[in-house]
N, C-alpha and C positions, 0 to 999 in steps of 0.2 A: 735672453735679450741680446739683440744684435748691437755691435758697436756703431756709433754714429758714422755716417759716410764722410769721407774727406771731400771737400768741395773741389771742383776742377781747378787746376792751377791757373792763376792769373797770368796774363802775358808778361813776360820778362821776369817773373818771379821764380818759376820752376822750369825744369826741362826734363824731357823724357828721352834719355840717352841710351841707345843700344838695348832697349827693353828693360832698363834698370831704373829703380826708383832713386831719384836724386836726394842729396843729403837733407836739404831743408824740408822737403815733403816728408821724408822719413822721420826726422826729428819731431816735426809738428804732429805727425800721426802717432808716434810713440808716446809723446806727452799726453795727447788726447786720450789714447787707449788706456794708459796706466792711471792717469788722474781720474778719468771717467770711471774706471773700474773701482777705484778707491771710494769715490763719491757714491757710486751705486751700492757698494758694500756698506758704507756708513748709513745710507738712507734705508737700506733693506733689512739691516740687522734687527731692528725693533719688531718686525713683523714675521721674521723667519719661523716657519713651521705652522703658521696659522692660515686658515682658509680665507679666501677673498671676502666671503660674507661675514666672517668673524672680525676681520680687519675693519670692514665698513661699519659694522655694528659698534665696535669699540671706539672708533675715532669719529663716528658720525659721517662717514664718507671715506673716500680714498685718501691715503697719506700724500701730502703735498709738500712736506718739508721735514725738518729735524723734529723727531718726537721721542718720548721715552718708550721703552719696550713694553709691550703688552704684558709680558710675564711679570715684570717688576711692579707695574701699576696694579696688577691683580693680586700681588703678594704671593705668587707661585714660586716656591723654592725648589731648586734642583741641586741637591748636594753634590752630584758628580759634575755639575756644569755651573759653577758659581760665578759666571761672567756677566759683567755689566754691559749688556748690549743697549744700543739706543743712544740718544743725545748726541748724535753725530760721530760716534766712535767707529773706527774701522774694526774689522774682526780678523779671524784667522785667514780669510780669503786674501786680504791684502798682505798680511805677514808672509804667507806662502808665495805670493806673487813676487814680493820683494826678494825673497830668498832665491827664487829661480832667476831673477835678474842678476843677482850676485854670482850665480853659477856661470851665466853667459859672460858676465864681465871678466871672470877669472879665466875661462877657457878661450873666449873670443873665437868661437867656432860653433858649428852645429853640435847638438847633444845626442847621445844615445842612452839607453837604459842603464848602462854601466856608469855613466856620469851621475845619474840620480843616486846610485849607491855610494860612489866615491866622493861626490862633491855636495849634493843637496843634503843628504842625511847628516853629515858632520855639522852643517850649518844649523840644522834643527836642534842639535844637541850641544853646540858650543858657542854659537853667536848670540851675544846679549843684545836684545833690542827692546825698545819701549813698547809695552803692551798696554794700550789704553784701558782695556776691560779689566786688567788686574791693577792698574795704577802704579806700575813699577817696571823696571827693567828685568827681563828674565829671558830664558831660552824659549824659542818658539814651541818646542815640544810640550811645554806646560800649558799652552793655550789650544793646541789643535785637538780635533775630535778623534774618536777611536779609529775611524777609517783612515786618518792621516798618520796616526801613531803606528798603524800597520807597517808603514814604510820602515820605521825604526826596528820594529819587532822582526819583520821578515828579512830585511837586508842586513842589518848590523848583527842581530842576535841569532836569526834563523839561517843566515848564510844562503838564502835562496838565490837562484839565478834571477837577476833583476829583470830579464826579458819576460818572465812569466810570474813574477812575485805577486802581481795583483790578483791572481786567481785565488778565490776563497775569501777575499776581503768583502766588506759591506759594499754593495754597488750603489754609488751615489754620485753627487756632483763634485766630489772631492778633487778629482784631477782637473776637471773643466774650470774650477774656480780660480786656478792660478796659471792657466795655460796661455794667457795673452802674450807673454814674451816670446813664445814659440811663433805665433803669427807675425810678430814684428821682426824676428830673426829671419823670417822667410818672406819678407815684404814683397808683394807682387807675384808670389809663387804659392798659390793656394794649395796646389797638389803637394808641394814640398812641405808646407806647413802641416797639412793633414798627416803626411807620412811621418814627420818628425814627432808630432804630438802623439800619434798612435804608438810609435816606438818608445818614447820615454814614459808615457802613462801606463805602459804594460807593467812597469815596476810598482804600480800603485792601484790600478783599477782593471776591471775586465768588463766584457759585455757592453751594455749601453753607457756605462760610466766612462769607459775608454773611448767609445765612439763619439760621445758628446764632446770630449776634449779635442778629438781630431777635427770635428766639424767646426767648433768654435775657433780653433786656431786658423783654419782655412778662411773663415769669415773675416778675421782680423787681417790676414794677409791680403785679402781682396780689398778690404776697406781702406788700406793705405796705398792702394794703386791709384794713379792719376785718373780722374774721371769716374771713380767708383760711385755707385748709387745704391740705394736700398735694394732696388731690383737686382742689380748685379751681384750683391752680397747674398741675397736669398737664392738666386740662381746657382751661385757657387756652392752653397750649402746643400742644395738639392742634388747637384751634380756629384759631389764627393760623398754625400751621406748614404747610409744604408739602413735597411730594416726600420725599426720603430722610430729611430731618431729622424730619419728622413721623412717618414710618414707624419710625425708630429709637426715638423716644420711645414710640410706641404699643407697640413690641415689648417694652419693659421696664416699662411702666406696670402697676401692680398695684392 
């Protein structure tokens, strides 16, 4: 899902100086991207893993608001994943996004794969945060899925080179789900966002899981550019994307 485009700046409100995004536009775009990601996470959690026809059958149509999870209402128990999704709760997507924001806050500069090892992984193991699905404060590690726990296993205990540690992991959306801050850190520079996302997600993902993170970061960087439109965002994704990721976007672009 693409982030909502930023409306063109109103006269006297924003300025486009020297090819750089000005402060208010960037702040508004950052708030929209991060809050929108959290809202989307909370709304999508109840239906994660279910096909569109199953969702429509269960709810009598598309989901249009806060709902309980399909799994819980059906009484399906997953002992290895006892999390309370639904009812407007955020999930590990938002928890990981928040952790990456804290890494940027601490470094105040662009990131590379080594920063994932030295800064993000310690946060997953040491930073106590409120986890709604558990109903308590805990470390993020206790909420994330196996593909994200791979970061800890490979980097902290496996001592893998972070630039290639994602090879061998489950290929999924795990890196893309928290990559929004990379797009914001490269606001107006979609190519820079793509390159930085590809760089840091190499510590976590490979193949199309890594590519999806790069393309999504590029989309967000374009979305916070003055005058961005849905068309310009899609065009950016098609320009930077490769292989199946690009083909999938092209197939649904209108």
